[in-house]
N, C-alpha and C positions, 0 to 999 in steps of 0.2 A: 741507581746503585750500580757500582762496578761489577763486572762479571767475576765470579769465583768458581772454583771447583767445589763439588758437593761437600767435601770435608771442611774446607775453609768457610763455606757458607754456614754450615751447622755450627762451627765454632763461633762465628759472628753472631748468630742467633742466641746462643747460650750466653755470650758476653753481654749482649744487649738486655737479655732477660735478667741477668744478675744485676746490672746497673739499675734497672727499674725496681727490682726487689729491694735493693739497698736504699733507694731513694724514697719509695712510698709503701714498702712492706709487701709481704707475700700475698696477703689476702686481697690487696687492691691491685695486684698485677694482672693485666689482661692481655690478650693477644693484640688488641689494638694498640696498647701502650708499647709493647715490644716492637711492633711494626713501625710505630712512629720513632722509637729510639734508633731503630736500624735504618730508617729511611726507605722502607719497603712496604709492600702490601701485606695485609693479613693472610691472603692466600698463600704467599710464600712461606709464612710460618707454618701453616697447616700442611704444606707440601713436605716439609722436612720433619715435622713432629706429629705424632699420632694424637696427642692431647696436650692441653695446657698443663695438666698435672704432671705429665712426663717431663715437660720442659722445665717446670719449676723445680722438680726433684733433681734433674740433672744439673741445673745451675747451682742449686744449693750444694750438691755433692762436690762440684768443682771448687767452690769457695771453702767450704768446711773441710774438705779433704786436703786442700793446700795448707790450711792452718795446722792440721794434724801432722802433716809431713814436716812443716817448719819446726814444730815443737819436738817431734821425734828426732830430727837431725841435731837439734840443739842438745837434747838429752844425751845423745850418743857421745858428745864431746866431754861429758863429765868424767872426771878422773876416778870417782867412786860413787856409790849410791847416794851419799849425802849431797854431793855436788850435783848429781843428776836430778835429785828432787828439787834442789834450789833452781836449777835451770828450767825444770818443768814449770815451777811457779812463776819464774821470771817471764816465761813465754805465755803461759795461760792467763796471767793477770796483768799483762802489759796494757798500758793505757796510751795508745798511739793514735787514737781517733778513728780506728777502723770500725767497721760495722759488723764484725764477726759475731759478737754476743747478741746484738739485736736481731741478727738473722737467725740465730739459734732459737731465740725466744719466739720469733715468728713461726719457725718450723715446728716447735713444740705445740704451739697453739693451733696450727693448721693440720698437724699430723693425723688427728682423729678423723678428719674429713678427706684426707688425701692419702690413699694407701701407698702410692709410690714414694711419697715424701716420708711417710712413717717408716717404711722399710729401710730407707737410706739413713734416716736420722738414728734409728735403732742400731744399725750396723756401725756407724761412726761413733756413737756414744759408747758402744761396747769396745771399740778400738781405743778410745781414750782411757777407759777403765783398765784395759789390758796393759796399756803403757805404764800407768801408775802401778799396777800390780807387779809388773816385771821389775820396776825399781825397788819396790818393797821386798820382793823375794831375794833380789841381789843384796839388799841391805841386811836381811836376816841371815843369809849365808855367810856374809862377811862379819857378822857379829856387831854390826853398827846400828841395827834397828831391832826392836822387840815387837813381834806381831804373831799371834797364833793363827790368824786367818787373813792372809794378804788379799784374797779375793774380796771379802766383805769390807776390809779396811779401805781398799781402793774405791769401792762404791761409795763409802761414807765420805771420803775425802772429795771425790768428784761431786757428790750431791751437795756438800757444804759449799764448795766453790760455785757451783751453778746457782744455788739458792741465793748466795750473797750477791752474785752478779745480777740476778734478776732484781733484787732489791735496789742495787745501784742504778740499773737502767730505768726501772719504774719509779723509784723514789730517791733520786739523787740528793734530795735535801735531808734525807734520813740516814742513808748509808753512802759513804764516800769510797772512792777507789782505794785510798790509803787504808781505810778500815777493812775493805775486802782483802787486801794484801796481808795486813796484820793478823786478822782473825782466822783466815784460811790457813796460813802457815802455822799459827799457834795450834789450831785444831789438828793439823797433821803431826806436829811435834808430840802432842798428847797421845794421839792415836798410835804413834810408832815408838813411844817411850824415849823421846829425845829431849835433852835439856832445853829450857827456854832460850830462844835465840839461835838455835842450831841452823834453822833454815833461812835466817835473815843475815846473820853475821858472815863475814868473808874472812878467809885466811889472808894474812899479809902476803903480798906478791913479792 
């Protein structure tokens, strides 16, 4: 393996770990797998990381954090809270073949046994909820949405989305991506006092 400075080496290890996690799942990811992916020895991995749990948590944070940033940047482009909520759903329910939701499902399953992963997944989950909450609060202030408790509403919307995504990933013959999109947006419309179709219809350009 080519020589690298310590920072680049650490980044390469994290990238290799993420690749293995996406291919075979968090629970099945081992130091030996990461070393093979990297083309290095297991000893090199141990030299840069204190534990496999730390490495998995950091790789998960890198991937899930990037998804959150992508969605946040898209939401900021919305002209008003309604469009921001549409953009949120466009990004969160996208079906582009990525492994983001599968990685989240793995993280939830493993979090009870991996404290580092649990801490990071909780923090990122809270950040997603806060993003939704900020959109709702803006919508209420603008008189575009009706909601007495934006914090609770944001948790319900996020929980509905994640639950439907879980069904889609685990039971795709029962729940389709199109249904996830339709049902989650309709649930948010009901939650926020919006007319049917508000979060799916687009204004003429």
